N, C-alpha and C positions, 0 to 999 in steps of 0.2 A: 765849664767844659771839662768832661772826663778825660783822662789820659789813658789810653789803653795800648799795651805793648803786645805784639803778637809775633812769635817766632813762626817761620813757615807761613808768614802771612801774605804771601803772594800767589799761593797755589792752594787748590783743594778747600779743605775746611777753614784753614787759615784765612784764605782770601775771602770767603763767604762771611766770615765773622768780621774780617776788617770793613767789608761793604755794609753790613748790618750796622756796625757802630758808626761808621761815617753818615749813615742815613739818619741815626740817632743824634748826631751833631757832636760826635766826640772827636778828639784829636787822637788819631790812630798812626801808630809807629809800626810799620810792617818791616819785620827782619827777614831778609832771605839771602841767598847767595848768587842769584841769577839777575843781572842788572836789566836784561830784558824784560823778565817778569815784574821786576820793580817798577819799571817805566810804565809797563802795561796798567798796572794798578794805579798808578798816578793819573795816567789819562782817563781811566774810569771814574776815579775820584772828582776830577774836574767838571766831570758832568752832572755831578750831584749838587743839590742846592745847599745841602749844610755839610758840617764836618771840615776836618783838617787832615790831610795824609802826608806822612812823611815815609820815605823808604830808607832804610839802612841796610846798606850790603855788609854782610860779615859771614865768615867760614866759621861755623859752628862746631866743626870738627876739631878746631883748635881751642884748646883750654885757654891759651894766652889771648886770643882773639875774643872768647867768650868774657874774660875776665876785663879786658879793655871795655867791651860792649857794655857790661854792667856798671863799669864806673862811668863812662860817658853818659849813658842814659839817667844815672842817678845824680850826675852833676848837672844835665841839663833839665832834668824834671825832678824836682824835689818832692813832688807828689805824683805817683802812679797808683791809678784807681784798680786796674786789671792787668794781670800778667798772665797771657795764655801761651802756652808751650805746645806747639804743634809740629815742630820741624822733625822730620824724620825722612831717612832715605835707605829703603829696604835693600840689603844685600844678603838674599837668600841662597844665592849659588855662588861658585867660584871660590877662590882662594882666600885665604885670610888676608886682609888689608890694614895696615897700620897708618896712624896719621904721622905727620912731620915730628910730633912729640912722642911717638912710640907706643900710643894708646890703639888698642883695637877699634876699628873704625865705628860699630854699632855702640860700643861703650862710650866712646867719646861724643857722638853727635847726640845719641838718643837719652844718654844719661848723664855725662858729666856737664854738658853745656846746660842742662836743666837744673842741675844741683848748683851750678855757679850762678846762674841768673836768678834763681830762687832766693838764695842766700844774700846775693849781691845786692838784689833791689828791695830786701826786707824793710829797710829805713823809709825809703820812697813809698813803699806800699802802706806802711803803718800811720803814715801821714795823711792817708785817703780817709773818707767817712765811712766807706763800706769796702775795703780792701779785698781782693780775692786773686788767688792764684789758681787757674786750671790747668793741670798735667795731662794731656791727652794721650792715653795709651791703651792698656789692656786690663785693668783690674777686673777681677772676677773670672778671668780665663785660668782654669788650673793647670797651666803648662809653662814649663821652663823653671829654672831656679838659679840661685845665685852660686857660683862655683868658687867658693871661698878661698880654696888654695890655688886657684888659677884665673883671677879675675879676667885676665886678658886673653885666655882661652889659648894659651900657646902650645898646649899639648894634644888637645883633642877639639878641632875648631870645626864648626859647620855654622853657615849662615842663619840658619835657623834658630840653632842654640844660641848664638851671640844676639840675635834680635829679641829673643825671649827672655834672655838674662837681663837684657837693658830694660824691658818694661817691668821685670819683677823688682829691678833696682828701683825704679820709678814708684811702685808701690811704697817700698820702704823708705824712699824720700820723703814722701808725703807724711808718712807716720813720724819720722824723726824732726821734720820740720815743725809738725804740731806740738811736739814735745819740748823741741828747744826754744820754740817762739810763743809757748802757751801764754795767753794774756795780752799778746802785742795787738789783738784784734784782727790779725790777718786770717781769713779763711782759706784753706788749702783743700782743692777738690782733685782727686784722681778721677779721671773720666774715661769710660770705654764708649764710643759713639756708635759701636757695632760696625756693620759693613756698609760703607758709604761709596758712593760713585764718584771716584777721585781719578787721578792719573796714575795711581799707584800700579796698575798693570804694565805700563809702559816700561818699568824696570825689570821686567821679567822676560827670560829667554823662550823662543818659540818652542815647542807649542803650547807651553804653560800661559803665555801672554794671551793667545786667542781664548783658551779655555777661560781663563780669569775675566777676560772682557765679557764673554758669554754670561758667566755666572753673574757679574756685576749688573749686566742687563736686566736679568731676571729677578735677581734679589736685593741689590743695594738700594739704600736709601738715598735720595738726591741731597745734594749740599742744602739746599734752602730748607728741605725738611729736617735734616739731621742737626741743623744748628739751632732749630727752635727750643728744644729742651736744653741745650747749653747755654744759650742766652737768658734762660729763665733762672737757671742756677746762678749764673755770672751776675745777674741783677738783684737776686734776691738769695745770697749764699747762706748755707747752714751756720748756725753760731759757733759749733764745735771746730777746734782748730783744724782738724781733718776728717774728710769724709770722702767715701768712694761710691761712685755711681755707674751703672750699666745702663746707658740711655736715662730713663725716668726712675729706674728702680735703684733705691740705696741698697748699698751692699753692706753685709755684716763685716765689722773688722775682726771678728774671731777666726783663728786659724794662723798658719804659719806665714801666709803671705802678707800679713800686716802685723807680724810680730815685733813688739816694742824692742826687745833685746837686739834682735837682728837689725832692726832699722838704726838703732846707736851704733851698732859695731859696724855696719856698712858706711855710716856717717864718718866715723873716726877714720876708717880704712881710707876713704876717699880724701879727707883731709891730709892724710899722709901722702897720697899719691900725687896731689896736685900742688904747685908752688904758691907762694904767697899765704 
């Protein structure tokens, strides 16, 4: 039985992937912040003839909680076959929000938690037959940058700027992981699913919420359709340590978005930012 860990596994793409792998007979560990959604997933899992589902509640905006989660998962599951990183909560509008540890919210949830879990579960992943990490973000989108002199955006903040920086940071996270763990057998995939019909518009203010819902109705891909190319990659990952995809299209790693020196620079800066 494969062990599949999914952050954001109780909603949207994460939930779709959780149910898919449960139907395949896997042990799925869905990580989420909302107990009600976790219990709803477990109720759906009970109705399936195969698979085993566990829900783990964790606040991934906290570095300490992410570290504790990685340690607990590695201790309880010495072999992890797949780590799928989907947890995200968009804060495109409003004032800058910091976590209780002092990190900008998007940087903490969308990047630091993925950094901690990627490296923290490396040993459990490399013990699997075909281990893979999929970091669901926006590789291939030429927007946003790393604000090297102000990673926490204390001087010029906007929600869009923070979200885009977190996604560019995840591009570099994958590159650095591939370099630092080359030869370990773990495949790291940066994946852009495109526009998918999820609950994301609910976090937006009106009238943008209504407009986004209308756009999703016309153009967004359904969750079942969106996860098909994802599971194909997860079940047959590329041999290279790092690869990036926009749906089925493999992206070139040339260019600044996947620069190796920038990736290692961000890795070192991140190690300095977080304890342990």
